[in-house]
C-alpha positions in Angstrom: 307.5 -4.9 189.1 309.7 -4.0 186.1 308.1 -2.8 182.9 309.0 -4.5 179.7 309.6 -2.9 176.3 307.3 -4.2 173.6 306.2 -3.5 170.0 303.4 -4.8 167.8 302.2 -5.0 164.3 298.9 -6.2 163.0 297.2 -7.7 160.0 293.4 -8.1 159.5 293.6 -11.5 161.1 296.1 -11.2 164.0 298.2 -9.0 166.2 301.9 -9.9 166.7 303.5 -8.5 169.8 307.3 -8.6 170.4 308.2 -8.5 174.1 311.9 -7.7 174.5 312.9 -10.0 177.3 316.5 -11.1 176.5 317.4 -14.7 177.5 313.9 -15.5 178.9 313.6 -19.0 180.3 310.7 -20.7 178.6 310.0 -22.6 181.8 309.6 -19.2 183.7 307.5 -17.3 181.1 303.8 -17.3 181.8 301.3 -15.9 179.3 297.6 -15.7 179.9 295.4 -14.9 176.9 291.8 -13.6 177.7 289.3 -12.3 175.2 290.2 -8.6 175.9 293.3 -9.0 178.1 296.8 -10.2 177.9 299.1 -10.9 180.8 302.9 -11.6 180.4 304.9 -12.6 183.4 308.6 -13.6 183.8 309.8 -13.4 187.3 309.4 -9.8 188.4 308.8 -8.6 184.8 305.1 -8.1 184.1 303.2 -6.8 181.1 299.4 -6.4 181.3 297.6 -5.1 178.2 294.0 -4.3 179.1 291.5 -3.7 177.6 292.7 -4.8 174.1 291.2 -2.8 171.3 289.3 -5.9 170.1 288.5 -9.5 171.1 291.0 -12.3 170.6 290.5 -16.0 170.5 292.6 -17.3 173.4 292.6 -20.8 172.1 294.0 -19.8 168.7 296.6 -17.5 170.2 300.1 -18.7 170.9 303.7 -17.6 171.6 307.4 -18.5 171.1 310.3 -17.7 173.4 313.5 -16.7 171.6 316.9 -15.5 172.7 316.1 -11.8 172.4 312.3 -11.6 172.5 309.1 -13.4 173.2 306.7 -13.3 170.2 303.0 -13.4 171.0 300.5 -14.1 168.2 297.0 -12.9 169.1 294.2 -14.3 166.8 291.5 -11.7 166.2 287.9 -12.7 166.6 286.8 -10.2 164.0 288.8 -9.3 160.9 290.0 -5.7 160.6 292.6 -3.3 161.9 292.5 -2.1 165.4 294.8 0.9 164.9 296.2 0.5 168.4 296.8 -2.2 171.0 294.8 -1.1 174.0 291.9 1.3 174.4 288.2 1.6 175.1 287.1 1.5 171.4 283.8 -0.3 171.0 284.2 -4.0 170.6 282.2 -5.1 167.5 281.6 -8.5 169.0 280.4 -7.4 172.5 276.7 -7.8 173.1 276.0 -8.1 169.4 274.0 -10.8 167.7 274.8 -9.4 164.3 278.0 -10.5 162.6 280.8 -7.9 162.6 280.8 -5.6 159.6 283.2 -6.6 156.9 285.4 -4.2 155.1 285.5 -4.0 151.4 289.2 -4.8 151.4 289.7 -8.4 150.2 292.2 -10.6 151.9 294.2 -13.2 150.1 293.8 -16.8 151.0 297.3 -18.0 150.1 296.6 -21.6 151.0 293.7 -21.6 148.5 295.7 -19.9 145.8 298.5 -22.5 146.2 296.1 -25.3 146.1 294.4 -23.9 142.9 297.8 -23.6 141.2 298.9 -27.1 142.1 295.6 -28.6 141.0 295.6 -26.7 137.7 299.0 -28.2 136.9 297.6 -31.7 136.5 299.9 -34.5 135.5 300.0 -35.2 131.8 299.1 -38.6 130.6 301.4 -41.0 128.8 299.6 -40.3 125.6 300.2 -36.5 126.0 303.8 -36.8 126.9 305.7 -40.1 126.4 308.3 -39.0 129.0 305.8 -38.7 131.9 306.7 -40.9 134.8 310.0 -42.2 133.5 310.7 -45.9 134.2 307.6 -46.2 136.4 305.4 -45.4 133.5 307.3 -47.5 130.9 307.8 -50.7 133.0 304.0 -51.6 133.1 304.0 -51.3 129.3 306.9 -53.7 128.9 305.5 -56.0 131.5 302.3 -56.2 129.5 304.1 -57.0 126.3 306.2 -59.7 128.1 303.1 -61.2 129.7 301.2 -61.4 126.5 304.1 -62.7 124.4 304.9 -66.2 123.2 308.0 -68.1 124.4 310.3 -67.0 121.6 309.4 -63.3 122.1 310.0 -63.7 125.9 313.4 -65.3 125.2 314.3 -62.5 122.8 313.4 -59.8 125.2 315.4 -61.3 128.1 318.5 -62.1 126.0 318.6 -58.7 124.3 318.1 -56.8 127.5 320.7 -58.7 129.5 323.4 -58.8 126.8 323.0 -55.1 125.9 323.2 -53.9 129.5 319.6 -52.7 129.3 320.2 -50.5 126.2 318.3 -52.8 123.7 315.0 -54.6 123.9 314.1 -56.8 121.0 311.1 -59.1 120.5 312.6 -60.8 117.4 314.1 -64.2 118.5 315.3 -65.1 115.0 317.5 -62.0 115.0 318.7 -62.1 118.6 319.6 -65.8 118.8 322.3 -65.6 116.1 324.8 -63.6 118.0 325.4 -61.5 121.2 323.4 -58.3 121.3 325.6 -55.3 121.2 325.5 -52.5 123.7 323.9 -49.3 122.2 323.9 -46.4 124.6 321.7 -43.4 123.7 323.2 -40.9 121.3 325.7 -38.6 123.0 326.4 -41.0 125.8 329.2 -43.5 126.4 328.8 -47.0 127.8 331.0 -47.9 130.8 331.2 -51.3 132.4 331.1 -51.2 136.2 332.8 -54.0 138.1 
């Protein structure tokens, strides 16, 4: 059996172990997660870490096989730092009905923070900002005007919109029926006809 070089780092919630096994074949790598034991096998290369300093949740632990290393992510059952990977330190979850002691150090719930920021940035209403929603907000407004209009108003709206290339919308049939409606692009813009 050949020994395998490995390193680790930890947070209060998990331990991440890098096993340096270059060009490991994912089909050949076998990892067994147990509550206080980890077994890594790849052919004749074996790494056994036992007893782990604390309990892990085997179902929440996982790994990825890369070109240079295999990364193992161990999910801790109790929050807190182990200060080492293996050892006979007392397991706070072993034979204990009481919940593990919590440290005074607060951890950040980044998912919750992101959700709070996004929910606090609520969408403005059309009354607060007339530009909210763009065409999707304005179209229902014009559809309502059109639906509630008399025949002359509908005729004026359709003629002005079509003849101006969508730059003018008039509801005054007496004005629109006299001549072709001119194209009036927004200030600072230029109208171009596309074929």
